[in-house]
C-alpha positions in Angstrom: 53.1 -157.6 -148.8 51.3 -160.3 -146.9 54.3 -160.7 -144.9 54.7 -157.1 -144.2 51.0 -156.8 -143.1 51.5 -159.8 -140.8 54.7 -158.2 -139.3 52.9 -154.9 -138.9 50.0 -156.7 -137.4 52.3 -158.7 -135.0 54.0 -155.4 -134.0 50.7 -153.9 -133.4 49.6 -156.8 -131.3 52.8 -156.9 -129.3 52.4 -153.0 -128.7 48.9 -153.6 -127.5 50.0 -156.5 -125.2 52.7 -154.2 -123.8 50.2 -151.5 -123.3 47.8 -153.9 -121.6 50.7 -155.1 -119.3 51.7 -151.6 -118.4 48.0 -150.7 -117.7 47.7 -153.9 -115.5 51.0 -152.8 -113.8 49.7 -149.4 -113.2 46.3 -150.8 -111.8 48.3 -153.1 -109.5 50.8 -150.4 -108.4 47.9 -147.8 -107.8 46.3 -149.9 -105.0 49.6 -150.7 -103.4 50.4 -147.1 -103.4 47.2 -146.3 -101.7 47.7 -149.0 -99.2 51.2 -147.9 -98.3 50.0 -144.4 -98.0 47.1 -145.3 -95.8 49.2 -147.6 -93.6 52.2 -145.4 -92.9 50.2 -142.8 -90.9 48.3 -145.6 -89.2 51.6 -147.2 -88.1 53.1 -143.8 -87.1 50.0 -142.9 -85.2 49.8 -146.2 -83.3 53.5 -145.9 -82.4 53.0 -142.4 -81.2 49.9 -143.6 -79.2 51.9 -146.3 -77.6 54.9 -144.1 -76.7 52.4 -141.5 -75.2 50.6 -144.3 -73.0 54.0 -146.0 -71.9 56.2 -142.9 -71.3 54.1 -139.8 -70.9 50.6 -140.6 -69.6 51.9 -142.8 -66.7 54.7 -140.5 -65.7 52.5 -138.5 -63.3 51.0 -141.5 -61.7 54.5 -143.0 -61.4 55.8 -140.0 -59.6 52.7 -140.1 -57.3 53.4 -143.7 -56.5 57.1 -142.9 -55.7 56.0 -140.2 -53.2 53.5 -142.6 -51.6 56.2 -145.2 -51.3 58.7 -142.8 -49.9 56.2 -141.7 -47.3 55.6 -145.3 -46.4 59.2 -146.1 -46.1 59.9 -143.1 -43.9 60.6 -144.6 -40.5 58.1 -143.5 -38.0 59.5 -144.1 -34.5 57.6 -146.9 -32.8 56.2 -146.6 -29.2 55.1 -149.5 -27.1 52.3 -150.0 -24.7 52.5 -153.0 -22.3 49.1 -154.3 -21.2 48.6 -156.2 -17.8 48.7 -160.0 -18.3 45.4 -161.7 -19.3 44.3 -165.0 -17.6 41.4 -166.6 -19.3 39.6 -169.8 -19.6 39.8 -171.3 -23.0 36.7 -172.4 -24.9 35.9 -176.0 -25.3 35.3 -177.2 -21.8 37.7 -178.8 -19.5 40.2 -177.0 -17.3 42.3 -175.3 -20.0 43.4 -171.7 -19.5 45.7 -169.2 -21.2 47.9 -166.6 -19.5 49.3 -164.1 -22.0 51.1 -160.8 -21.6 50.8 -158.5 -24.5 52.8 -155.4 -25.7 51.4 -153.3 -28.5 53.8 -151.9 -31.1 52.3 -148.4 -32.0 52.9 -146.0 -34.8 54.4 -142.7 -33.4 55.4 -141.6 -30.1 52.1 -140.0 -29.2 50.0 -142.9 -29.9 50.9 -144.6 -26.6 49.5 -141.7 -24.7 46.3 -141.7 -26.8 45.8 -145.4 -26.2 46.3 -145.2 -22.4 43.0 -143.5 -22.2 41.3 -146.3 -24.1 42.8 -149.3 -22.1 39.5 -150.5 -20.6 37.7 -151.0 -24.0 40.9 -152.4 -25.5 41.4 -154.9 -22.7 37.7 -155.8 -22.9 37.9 -156.6 -26.7 41.1 -158.6 -26.3 39.6 -160.5 -23.4 36.5 -161.4 -25.5 38.7 -162.5 -28.3 40.9 -164.7 -26.1 38.1 -166.5 -24.4 36.6 -167.5 -27.7 39.7 -169.5 -28.6 40.4 -173.1 -28.1 43.6 -174.8 -26.8 44.4 -176.1 -30.4 44.0 -172.6 -31.8 46.5 -171.0 -29.5 49.0 -173.8 -29.1 50.5 -173.8 -32.6 52.9 -171.1 -34.1 50.3 -170.6 -36.9 47.5 -170.1 -34.3 49.7 -167.5 -32.4 50.5 -165.5 -35.4 46.8 -165.5 -36.4 45.9 -164.5 -32.9 48.4 -161.6 -33.2 46.7 -160.4 -36.5 43.3 -160.7 -34.9 44.3 -158.5 -32.0 45.7 -155.9 -34.2 42.5 -155.7 -36.1 40.5 -155.7 -32.8 42.4 -152.8 -31.3 42.5 -150.9 -34.6 38.7 -151.3 -34.6 38.5 -149.5 -31.4 41.0 -146.6 -32.1 40.7 -144.3 -35.1 43.1 -145.4 -37.9 45.6 -148.1 -38.1 47.7 -147.1 -34.9 48.7 -150.7 -33.9 51.2 -152.1 -36.2 52.5 -155.1 -34.1 51.5 -157.4 -31.3 54.2 -158.9 -29.2 53.5 -161.7 -26.7 55.9 -161.2 -23.9 54.5 -164.1 -21.9 52.4 -166.9 -23.3 51.3 -170.0 -21.1 48.5 -172.3 -22.4 47.5 -175.3 -20.4 
């Protein structure tokens, strides 16, 4: 009888241990289930948001940029306006001078006609720019390229918009 009670007691203890293990497993499983249930919508929502940002939201802006690039790439016929040669003394003392003939590369065919009416202020601005240069500044290739950019900025400051696209030196003598 004592052995029977011990056996029954052992079975009850084993059953209790199993129930505790099952309860612990359920308790462990319950938070994992909730974590999974909470994470799945977050992951799907994040993926959806990313797809919207990457593919749908920027689509309108990308199309606008393509249209702008296409407009810029359209070839507008260039026109040219040759200015009379400039002969100026260079800054820095001595007997240095610069003789330069300039042709302006203009946007559109009508721009040359518009700029012809503005020749005196354009020549004046270029003349002031040239007389402020030293021999060293205009004698190198880099100095000449910089001078071209400065002339473009100077002339575009006089006319409305960015009408002058290029500056060509058709004659350049610095002594």
